[in-house]
C-alpha positions, 0 to 999 in steps of 0.5 A: 555688931559684927560680933553678934552677927557672927553667931546670931544666924546660927544660934538656933542650930547651935542650941538644937544640934550642939547643945541638944536642946529641943526646939521648945527649950531653944525658943524658951531660952531665946525668948527669956533672954530677949525679954529680960536681957533686951526688953527688961534692961533697956530703960534701966540701962538708958537711965544709967547711961544718962546718969553715969555716962554713955562711955562708961556704960558702953565700956562695961557693956563690952566687957560684960557681953564678952564674958556672957558670950564666953560663958554661953559657949561653955554652958550645957544646961538650960539654966546656965544658957539662959543666965549667960544669954541674959548677960550677953543680951543685956550687955548688948542692950547696954551697948546699943542704948549707950552708943545710940544715945551718944551718937545722937548727942554728936549729930549735927543739928541740921543733919540728924536724919542723914547721920541717923541713916549713916549710923544704920548703914555702918552699924547694921548693914556693914556688919551683917555681911562680914559677921554672917560670912565669918560665922558660916566659915567658922561653922564649916571649918570647925563645926560638925558636919550634919545632914538634916532632911537630906540637906548637908550642913554644919553644926556651929561650934562654941568657937563662934561665940568665943570669936564673937566675944573677941570681936566685941572686945575690939570696941574698946579700942575706939572707946579708949581713943575717944577717952584720950581725946576727951582728956586732951580736950579738957586739958586744952579747955582748962589751959584756956581759962 
């Protein structure tokens, strides 16, 4: 989540003032990416997570989200921005669906509400603040200074999406650790039989 929060607050500013899309084009881009990548992929990705496995969907989603963000950062035309937006948002949806179901599988039966609250706290609240601060810092440090309606600000650079892509890839570390633990547990269980 920290990756998406690095750029999400600055997305419309980036599209309007870096890519030079109109507010209508920017809105269409975001709307199509949300409808197709977010809403349209949610149920099929949930079914895939049930059939193929939550960890597998999570790993592929992390890689595809990073690729989508890099492609988005170098895209200049509306069609390529829409396509790469669908890729990163669809992959983010895959991550959210797979890890959301996976964590619910692991919640203790008698404390599901408490753990759901903790999940929200760590997955949303603790990622919004540092992600937005990082995006703001990157925009101020590497973006273009601009004055809009008499207010000074910064136009975020493509770098915010590239940094987000790197942050998203960090999710592979705990996924690899979990995979190793599961393999070790299977060996232990097999030895007991």
